[in-house]
N, C-alpha and C positions, 0 to 999 in steps of 0.2 A: 609526549603525544605524537603519534605517527601521522604520516601524511594522509589527508582525506582522499577518499575514492573519487575518481572522475565520473563514475557511473551516474549518480544523481544529477550532475551537471549536464551530462550528455542526454539524459532522459528529458530534462527540462528544455534543452536546446532543440531536440527533435520534436518535442511537443509544440513548441513555439513555431518551428519551421512548418509543421503540418498545418497548424492553425492559420498562419500567415498566407499559405498557398491554397487555402480552401479545402484541404484534405482532412480526413477523419483519423486522428491518432488512436492506434490500438496498442495495448501492451499484452504480452503473453507472460503469465505468471506460473511458476512452479508452486503448487499448493502443498502446504504442510501445516503443522499445528500452530504456526505463528501467523498464518494468513487468515483473515476474516473475510470470506467471500460466500456467496450462496452456493452451497455444496451441490445443489441440483444441477448446476451448470458446469461442474468440474468434469472433464473428460481426460482419462489417462493421467491423472494427477496434475493436469494443467487447466488453466482457464484463460480465455482471451477476453479482454475488457476494453470497451470503447471509453476512452478517457477524453473525448472531445468536450468542448464547452457546452454544447447543446444536450449532451447525454449525462452530464454530471452536475451535482450541486455541491458547493463547498469543497471544490477540488484543491488539495494541498499536495504539491510535488516536493516533499521535503527531502533532506539528506538521508534520513533513516527510514522513513515510511512514506507511502503514497496513500492518501485517504480521501474518501469522497462518499457521497450518497448517489445512488442510481436506482432506476426502476428495473426490476427483473420480473417478467411476466405480470406487469401491472402493480407489483408490490415494491415499495421503497425499501432499499437495503443499505446498511452502512458497509462500506468496503474499506479494509485496512490491510495493506500489503507491505511487507518489508522490501526495501529497494533491492536488497540482495537476492530476493526471489524472482525478480523480473528477468526474463530470459530474452526479451526483445521488445522494441518499440518500432512501429512502422506505420506508414500511411495505408489505409485500407484500399484506397483507389489505385495506387501504383505499386505497393509492396516495398517502396523505398524506405529504408530505415536502418536499424542496427541491432545485431544480436549481442548478447552478453553471456558471460559465464555466471551460472547461478552460484551464489556464495552461501555458505551455511550461516544461519541466523546467529548474531552476537548481540546481546542486549546493549543498548546505548549506554555510554558512560554518563555518570551524574553530571548534569549541566549541559549535556549535548542536546542539539536540536531534536525534537521528537520525544525527549524524555518526559515532557509534561503530559503527553498523551496517555501515559500509564501511571502518572503520579496520583496519589490519593488526594482527595479534596482537602483544602485547608481546614484544620481543626479535626480531621478524621484520624483515628488511631490505626486505621488499616494500612498495611504495608503495600507498596506498589505491586500490582498483580495478584493480591490476596483477594480471592472472591468468596472466602468464607465457606467454601464447599469442602467435600471430602478430599483427602490427600490422594485417594485412588483415582479420581477423575482427572483427565488431562486438562490443563488450564488453557482456556480460550482467551485470546486478546480481548481487551475491553477498552472502549473509548470512554473517557471521562471529560465532561465539559468543564473547562477551567475558565472562569470569568475574571 
């Protein structure tokens, strides 16, 4: 197994720094078929998201994915973003933060953190990521509640 990326750790650290200092942490994300965001808010293939504690519900800053619920134009949406797609995290008020190289999506290895988000429910015959749709349709990420 190779060395883990520092990117998710830096994102968590800067998120905590923003929160501790009363700033609003924002992330900029390169949107592709592996990101689940409200497409109406995507501009030039990117979206900027407020990941502050007051703007999000059930925020998880994982090693593979960032996921949370947030309201967009009054509608609650689930957001699911691969960490590799994050191009920056910064404080809205000061602009202080860090930029990152966008990395191509690689599915997490079996047993890796975040793998349970795409796993089929126990007792299900469905394969992870199998939505039962046509093979011609692009597959969208799906969140499954695992209890």
